[in-house]
N, CA, C and O of each residue as an XYZ file, in Angstrom:
576
protein
N      26.900      2.187     28.278
C      28.075      2.956     28.565
C      29.069      2.782     27.412
O      29.246      1.676     26.901
N      29.719      3.884     27.004
C      30.671      3.853     25.904
C      32.042      3.425     26.399
O      32.494      3.847     27.464
N      32.691      2.590     25.620
C      34.060      2.241     25.960
C      35.019      3.072     25.116
O      34.584      3.839     24.257
N      36.308      2.927     25.353
C      37.326      3.740     24.671
C      37.296      3.504     23.162
O      37.441      4.455     22.394
N      37.112      2.267     22.723
C      37.091      1.949     21.294
C      35.903      2.614     20.614
O      36.058      3.187     19.535
N      34.733      2.552     21.215
C      33.542      3.168     20.652
C      33.715      4.681     20.550
O      33.362      5.283     19.536
N      34.252      5.288     21.590
C      34.478      6.733     21.597
C      35.468      7.127     20.507
O      35.257      8.120     19.811
N      36.542      6.366     20.354
C      37.549      6.648     19.324
C      36.939      6.518     17.935
O      37.184      7.361     17.073
N      36.152      5.480     17.708
C      35.504      5.287     16.407
C      34.515      6.408     16.110
O      34.434      6.873     14.974
N      33.775      6.837     17.097
C      32.813      7.923     16.908
C      33.537      9.224     16.559
O      33.093      9.966     15.683
N      34.640      9.498     17.237
C      35.420     10.706     16.957
C      36.003     10.662     15.547
O      35.989     11.665     14.833
N      36.513      9.502     15.150
C      37.072      9.361     13.799
C      35.990      9.547     12.742
O      36.233     10.186     11.719
N      34.822      9.009     12.970
C      33.718      9.149     12.018
C      33.304     10.605     11.883
O      32.998     11.055     10.779
N      33.288     11.347     12.979
C      32.920     12.765     12.915
C      33.969     13.554     12.140
O      33.613     14.443     11.366
N      35.236     13.256     12.325
C      36.292     13.972     11.607
C      36.226     13.674     10.116
O      36.430     14.566      9.293
N      35.943     12.432      9.766
C      35.893     12.047      8.356
C      34.624     12.506      7.667
O      34.600     12.630      6.443
N      33.578     12.758      8.419
C      32.311     13.137      7.800
C      32.431     14.450      7.046
O      31.791     14.603      6.005
N      33.217     15.399      7.520
C      33.423     16.650      6.795
C      34.122     16.398      5.481
O      33.749     16.983      4.464
N      35.131     15.540      5.476
C      35.851     15.226      4.250
C      34.967     14.464      3.279
O      35.110     14.607      2.064
N      34.060     13.660      3.801
C      33.186     12.887      2.931
C      32.231     13.786      2.154
O      31.802     13.428      1.057
N      31.898     14.931      2.700
C      30.979     15.835      2.031
C      31.682     16.772      1.051
O      31.028     17.362      0.192
N      32.976     16.915      1.163
C      33.722     17.795      0.263
C      33.662     17.238     -1.157
O      33.635     16.025     -1.363
N      33.643     18.138     -2.123
C      33.581     17.741     -3.528
C      34.861     18.117     -4.238
O      35.614     18.977     -3.781
N      35.098     17.461     -5.364
C      36.205     17.809     -6.240
C      35.622     18.273     -7.573
O      34.793     17.594     -8.179
N      36.073     19.437     -8.011
C      35.627     20.021     -9.263
C      36.779     19.977    -10.263
O      37.880     20.435     -9.958
N      36.537     19.430    -11.454
C      37.582     19.357    -12.470
C      37.499     20.553    -13.400
O      36.421     20.943    -13.848
N      38.670     21.129    -13.682
C      38.787     22.239    -14.619
C      39.808     21.826    -15.676
O      40.940     21.471    -15.350
N      39.405     21.875    -16.926
C      40.286     21.521    -18.033
C      41.120     22.728    -18.444
O      40.621     23.853    -18.480
N      42.387     22.491    -18.752
C      43.255     23.533    -19.302
C      43.381     23.223    -20.791
O      43.972     22.216    -21.181
N      42.807     24.118    -21.630
C      42.632     23.812    -23.056
C      43.244     24.851    -23.983
O      43.302     26.036    -23.656
N      43.698     24.393    -25.140
C      44.118     25.306    -26.204
C      42.907     25.933    -26.874
O      42.937     27.100    -27.265
N      41.832     25.145    -27.007
C      40.607     25.635    -27.634
C      39.413     25.011    -26.934
O      39.351     23.801    -26.717
N      38.467     25.873    -26.588
C      37.260     25.406    -25.929
C      36.055     26.151    -26.443
O      36.131     26.855    -27.450
N      34.944     25.999    -25.755
C      33.695     26.649    -26.164
C      33.803     28.163    -26.153
O      33.181     28.829    -26.981
N      34.586     28.724    -25.226
C      34.685     30.184    -25.077
C      35.816     30.796    -25.907
O      36.034     32.006    -25.847
N      36.534     29.986    -26.674
C      37.615     30.526    -27.494
C      38.897     29.739    -27.300
O      38.877     28.557    -26.957
N      40.021     30.424    -27.528
C      41.313     29.766    -27.402
C      41.960     30.110    -26.069
O      41.670     31.141    -25.462
N      42.837     29.228    -25.634
C      43.565     29.368    -24.379
C      42.598     29.652    -23.224
O      42.477     30.782    -22.750
N      41.918     28.588    -22.790
C      40.855     28.736    -21.793
C      40.932     27.661    -20.715
O      41.478     26.576    -20.915
N      40.366     28.008    -19.573
C      40.028     27.044    -18.536
C      38.545     26.749    -18.741
O      37.757     27.668    -18.966
N      38.160     25.482    -18.665
C      36.740     25.138    -18.740
C      36.397     24.198    -17.604
O      36.981     23.120    -17.492
N      35.442     24.597    -16.748
C      34.736     25.877    -16.801
C      35.636     27.027    -16.347
O      36.630     26.825    -15.649
N      35.258     28.243    -16.765
C      36.044     29.433    -16.427
C      35.614     30.037    -15.095
O      36.302     30.908    -14.562
N      34.480     29.583    -14.549
C      33.979     30.067    -13.262
C      33.402     28.881    -12.512
O      32.595     28.128    -13.057
N      33.815     28.712    -11.259
C      33.215     27.690    -10.403
C      32.901     28.298     -9.046
O      33.655     29.119     -8.524
N      31.776     27.880     -8.487
C      31.371     28.270     -7.130
C      31.444     27.009     -6.300
O      30.786     26.014     -6.602
N      32.257     27.054     -5.240
C      32.465     25.867     -4.415
C      32.262     26.215     -2.944
O      32.175     27.384     -2.569
N      32.192     25.192     -2.140
C      32.081     25.374     -0.690
C      33.477     25.323     -0.069
O      34.375     24.688     -0.622
N      33.666     25.979      1.064
C      34.954     25.855      1.756
C      35.273     24.381      2.005
O      34.407     23.614      2.428
N      36.512     23.995      1.742
C      36.923     22.608      1.914
C      36.846     21.781      0.649
O      37.366     20.666      0.607
N      36.201     22.313     -0.394
C      36.149     21.608     -1.665
C      37.497     21.723     -2.372
O      38.313     22.588     -2.051
N      37.711     20.840     -3.335
C      38.963     20.779     -4.087
C      38.707     21.089     -5.552
O      37.692     20.681     -6.118
N      39.637     21.813     -6.157
C      39.607     22.054     -7.595
C      40.804     21.322     -8.181
O      41.943     21.516     -7.759
N      40.519     20.477     -9.162
C      41.569     19.713     -9.845
C      41.725     20.297    -11.244
O      40.801     20.256    -12.056
N      42.902     20.836    -11.510
C      43.213     21.392    -12.820
C      43.834     20.272    -13.652
O      44.894     19.747    -13.311
N      43.161     19.913    -14.746
C      43.572     18.799    -15.587
C      44.339     19.320    -16.795
O      43.844     20.169    -17.536
N      45.544     18.808    -16.987
C      46.401     19.229    -18.102
C      45.942     18.525    -19.379
O      46.615     17.627    -19.886
N      44.790     18.949    -19.886
C      44.203     18.325    -21.067
C      45.082     18.564    -22.292
O      45.388     17.629    -23.031
N      45.485     19.807    -22.505
C      46.393     20.170    -23.598
C      47.732     20.580    -22.995
O      47.803     20.952    -21.824
N      48.773     20.512    -23.784
C      50.126     20.815    -23.305
C      50.370     22.318    -23.184
O      49.654     23.137    -23.761
N      51.405     22.649    -22.415
C      51.925     24.018    -22.247
C      51.076     24.907    -21.355
O      51.102     26.128    -21.505
N      50.319     24.321    -20.427
C      49.492     25.105    -19.516
C      49.845     24.798    -18.063
O      50.363     23.731    -17.734
N      49.546     25.771    -17.211
C      49.604     25.559    -15.766
C      48.453     26.334    -15.144
O      47.745     27.069    -15.832
N      48.273     26.166    -13.858
C      47.272     26.914    -13.101
C      47.958     27.467    -11.867
O      48.607     26.734    -11.121
N      47.806     28.781    -11.659
C      48.377     29.409    -10.468
C      47.516     30.590    -10.054
O      46.901     31.261    -10.883
N      47.489     30.823     -8.747
C      46.731     31.964     -8.235
C      47.466     33.253     -8.578
O      48.682     33.263     -8.767
N      46.702     34.339     -8.655
C      47.267     35.646     -8.985
C      47.461     36.432     -7.690
O      46.512     36.641     -6.934
N      48.695     36.862     -7.442
C      48.997     37.646     -6.244
C      48.068     38.849     -6.141
O      47.845     39.554     -7.125
N      47.529     39.080     -4.952
C      46.656     40.209     -4.714
C      45.211     39.984     -5.137
O      44.367     40.864     -4.965
N      44.921     38.799     -5.697
C      43.563     38.512     -6.156
C      43.030     37.215     -5.548
O      42.269     36.480     -6.179
N      43.453     36.951     -4.297
C      42.910     35.845     -3.515
C      42.510     36.423     -2.163
O      42.969     37.506     -1.799
N      41.662     35.720     -1.412
C      41.216     36.258     -0.124
C      42.386     36.496      0.836
O      43.384     35.774      0.826
N      42.230     37.515      1.648
C      43.238     37.812      2.666
C      43.390     36.603      3.584
O      42.402     36.036      4.051
N      44.629     36.220      3.835
C      44.906     35.084      4.700
C      44.934     33.748      3.980
O      45.324     32.737      4.565
N      44.520     33.729      2.703
C      44.534     32.479      1.941
C      45.932     32.221      1.402
O      46.714     33.146      1.182
N      46.224     30.955      1.196
C      47.517     30.568      0.650
C      47.406     30.424     -0.868
O      46.490     29.774     -1.370
N      48.344     31.032     -1.591
C      48.364     30.919     -3.042
C      48.865     29.547     -3.478
O      49.327     28.748     -2.663
N      48.763     29.292     -4.777
C      49.234     28.024     -5.319
C      49.823     28.258     -6.707
O      49.502     29.241     -7.375
N      50.690     27.337     -7.129
C      51.314     27.433     -8.444
C      51.633     26.031     -8.945
O      52.454     25.318     -8.367
N      50.967     25.651    -10.031
C      51.222     24.355    -10.641
C      52.325     24.460    -11.682
O      52.637     25.545    -12.173
N      52.905     23.322    -12.007
C      53.944     23.264    -13.024
C      53.313     23.107    -14.406
O      52.195     22.610    -14.540
N      54.047     23.537    -15.425
C      53.596     23.393    -16.803
C      53.393     21.905    -17.108
O      54.212     21.068    -16.730
N      52.300     21.590    -17.792
C      51.948     20.234    -18.236
C      51.612     19.268    -17.107
O      51.573     18.058    -17.329
N      51.371     19.775    -15.907
C      51.051     18.889    -14.796
C      49.723     19.263    -14.156
O      49.358     20.435    -14.066
N      49.008     18.226    -13.711
C      47.774     18.456    -12.975
C      48.120     18.966    -11.589
O      49.171     18.654    -11.030
N      47.208     19.756    -11.054
C      47.364     20.236     -9.684
C      45.992     20.208     -9.028
O      44.984     20.545     -9.650
N      45.966     19.804     -7.772
C      44.735     19.831     -6.987
C      44.934     20.799     -5.836
O      45.949     20.755     -5.141
N      43.953     21.679     -5.640
C      44.015     22.623     -4.533
C      42.714     22.551     -3.749
O      41.623     22.570     -4.319
N      42.850     22.468     -2.442
C      41.691     22.494     -1.558
C      41.633     23.896     -0.968
O      42.596     24.369     -0.364
N      40.497     24.550     -1.148
C      40.345     25.950     -0.749
C      39.412     26.040      0.452
O      38.253     25.629      0.389
N      39.942     26.588      1.555
C      39.190     26.680      2.798
C      38.735     28.097      3.126
O      37.747     28.283      3.836
N      39.452     29.098      2.613
C      39.138     30.488      2.930
C      38.108     31.024      1.942
O      38.301     30.936      0.729
N      37.014     31.581      2.462
C      35.955     32.103      1.597
C      36.403     33.351      0.863
O      37.190     34.143      1.382
N      35.893     33.521     -0.357
C      36.202     34.691     -1.168
C      36.507     34.304     -2.603
O      36.236     33.182     -3.032
N      37.077     35.250     -3.339
C      37.399     35.042     -4.753
C      38.865     34.691     -4.944
O      39.749     35.263     -4.305
N      39.101     33.747     -5.829
C      40.443     33.339     -6.213
C      40.564     33.530     -7.723
O      39.843     32.894     -8.492
N      41.473     34.403     -8.145
C      41.761     34.592     -9.562
C      42.895     33.644     -9.923
O      43.895     33.553     -9.210
N      42.727     32.937    -11.043
C      43.686     31.927    -11.472
C      44.128     32.250    -12.895
O      43.330     32.695    -13.720
N      45.411     32.021    -13.171
C      45.931     32.255    -14.519
C      46.777     31.071    -14.964
O      47.270     30.285    -14.155
N      46.924     30.973    -16.278
C      47.927     30.121    -16.893
C      49.046     31.082    -17.243
O      48.867     31.948    -18.099
N      50.199     30.948    -16.600
C      51.270     31.913    -16.786
C      51.681     32.101    -18.250
O      51.802     33.247    -18.684
N      51.903     31.031    -19.039
C      52.317     31.253    -20.419
C      51.264     31.952    -21.291
O      51.613     32.572    -22.295
N      49.992     31.858    -20.921
C      48.920     32.393    -21.766
C      48.083     33.467    -21.070
O      46.962     33.756    -21.489
N      48.624     34.047    -20.021
C      47.929     35.071    -19.245
C      47.574     36.279    -20.126
O      46.443     36.761    -20.078
N      48.508     36.763    -20.911
C      48.259     37.930    -21.764
C      47.182     37.646    -22.813
O      46.534     38.565    -23.313
N      46.997     36.355    -23.143
C      45.967     35.972    -24.113
C      44.602     35.824    -23.434
O      43.601     35.557    -24.098
N      44.567     35.998    -22.120
C      43.306     35.938    -21.393
C      42.984     34.598    -20.783
O      41.825     34.341    -20.458
N      43.969     33.729    -20.613
C      43.695     32.420    -20.010
C      43.658     32.564    -18.495
O      44.660     32.407    -17.796
N      42.436     32.875    -18.017
C      42.181     33.091    -16.599
C      40.872     32.432    -16.207
O      40.046     32.102    -17.058
N      40.694     32.246    -14.908
C      39.423     31.740    -14.393
C      39.199     32.287    -12.999
O      40.118     32.806    -12.365
N      37.965     32.164    -12.526
C      37.588     32.644    -11.200
C      36.965     31.507    -10.402
O      36.117     30.764    -10.896
N      37.413     31.394     -9.149
C      36.817     30.445     -8.210
C      36.201     31.263     -7.081
O      36.890     32.054     -6.436
N      34.905     31.074     -6.840
C      34.217     31.725     -5.722
C      34.015     30.661     -4.647
O      33.376     29.636     -4.887
N      34.564     30.913     -3.467
C      34.461     29.957     -2.368
C      33.494     30.514     -1.334
O      33.722     31.581     -0.764
N      32.410     29.780     -1.099
C      31.420     30.188     -0.111
C      30.170     30.754     -0.751
O      30.100     30.946     -1.964
N      29.184     31.017      0.096
C      27.904     31.590     -0.335
C      27.969     33.112     -0.274
O      28.645     33.666      0.591
N      27.287     33.779     -1.165
C      27.177     35.233     -1.112
C      28.497     35.963     -1.307
O      28.686     37.050     -0.762
N      29.409     35.386     -2.073
C      30.698     36.021     -2.325
C      30.487     37.256     -3.199
O      29.753     37.221     -4.187
N      31.139     38.334     -2.816
C      31.060     39.573     -3.595
C      32.456     39.976     -4.039
O      33.452     39.637     -3.400
N      32.510     40.704     -5.144
C      33.789     41.177     -5.651
C      34.292     42.312     -4.766
O      33.583     43.297     -4.557
N      35.508     42.181     -4.245
C      36.066     43.250     -3.412
C      36.258     44.534     -4.224
O      36.470     44.489     -5.436
N      36.182     45.655     -3.550
C      36.388     46.944     -4.212
C      37.794     46.983     -4.811
O      38.767     46.612     -4.154
N      37.891     47.428     -6.046
C      39.172     47.552     -6.727
C      39.771     46.231     -7.184
O      40.954     46.176     -7.520
N      38.978     45.166     -7.201
C      39.482     43.829     -7.517
C      40.150     43.758     -8.895
O      41.162     43.076     -9.059
N      39.590     44.457     -9.878
C      40.132     44.389    -11.233
C      41.023     45.577    -11.587
O      41.355     45.792    -12.753
N      41.403     46.341    -10.574
C      42.296     47.461    -10.837
C      43.732     46.969    -10.827
O      44.047     45.946    -10.219
N      44.586     47.694    -11.495
C      45.993     47.304    -11.518
C      46.398     46.819    -12.886
O      45.725     47.091    -13.880
N      47.474     46.116    -12.932
C      48.086     45.711    -14.190
C      47.572     44.353    -14.642
O      48.231     43.332    -14.446
N      46.409     44.347    -15.238
C      45.861     43.126    -15.821
C      45.938     43.246    -17.337
O      45.605     44.296    -17.886
N      46.370     42.191    -18.025
C      46.299     42.232    -19.484
C      44.855     42.451    -19.943
O      43.919     41.962    -19.310
N      44.681     43.172    -21.025
C      43.347     43.535    -21.527
C      42.450     42.307    -21.690
O      41.311     42.311    -21.222
N      42.946     41.260    -22.345
C      42.134     40.063    -22.567
C      41.770     39.366    -21.258
O      40.663     38.848    -21.113
N      42.696     39.354    -20.316
C      42.415     38.743    -19.014
C      41.339     39.537    -18.281
O      40.423     38.950    -17.708
N      41.438     40.852    -18.293
C      40.452     41.690    -17.606
C      39.064     41.487    -18.199
O      38.085     41.405    -17.457
N      38.962     41.406    -19.527
C      37.667     41.185    -20.167
C      37.063     39.851    -19.752
O      35.863     39.761    -19.489
N      37.890     38.820    -19.694
C      37.370     37.505    -19.288
C      36.987     37.494    -17.813
O      35.980     36.890    -17.443
N      37.779     38.156    -16.961
C      37.405     38.254    -15.545
C      36.064     38.958    -15.397
O      35.221     38.513    -14.617
N      35.851     40.039    -16.124
C      34.578     40.783    -16.029
C      33.419     39.862    -16.394
O      32.379     39.884    -15.734
N      33.586     39.059    -17.431
C      32.544     38.122    -17.837
C      32.304     37.065    -16.755
O      31.158     36.749    -16.435
N      33.382     36.524    -16.198
C      33.262     35.494    -15.163
C      32.598     36.038    -13.905
O      31.770     35.359    -13.297
N      32.955     37.255    -13.513
C      32.431     37.846    -12.283
C      30.957     38.209    -12.393
O      30.305     38.465    -11.381
N      30.430     38.233    -13.605
C      28.987     38.471    -13.755
C      28.170     37.296    -13.223
O      26.953     37.408    -13.071
N      28.827     36.172    -12.938
C      28.153     35.009    -12.369
C      27.880     35.121    -10.869
O      27.157     34.301    -10.304
N      28.454     36.131    -10.231
C      28.247     36.288     -8.783
C      26.830     36.740     -8.479
O      26.478     36.923     -7.314
């Protein structure tokens, strides 16, 4: 027969087991990387719901923030400060477009796909995107 302590411990273990399986993915914010200048590396990550993305301020003058209208419906956006690391845990499945605000026009963007079988929503790249950012998004989205 289970007592109250055993039941409480079992419940706590079940709650923590989901967190134990979650992963953290590091993304570097760089002035120069393998794909060129002003880049996130990697520029595309596929993660599971509940995983965390840690944006590392490797080089100065960068931030990471979600792009309005380019995250899943119902998801909460995020905005990091310049020169600071930010960690975001993403629970809502879909695509998250991320930019470095100071270098957005230069194409410093990345894509996070949360969940299995994620597809690009219709009209995802329509609207006012800087030319360099749109080209990099098109390249990143080819990974889907």
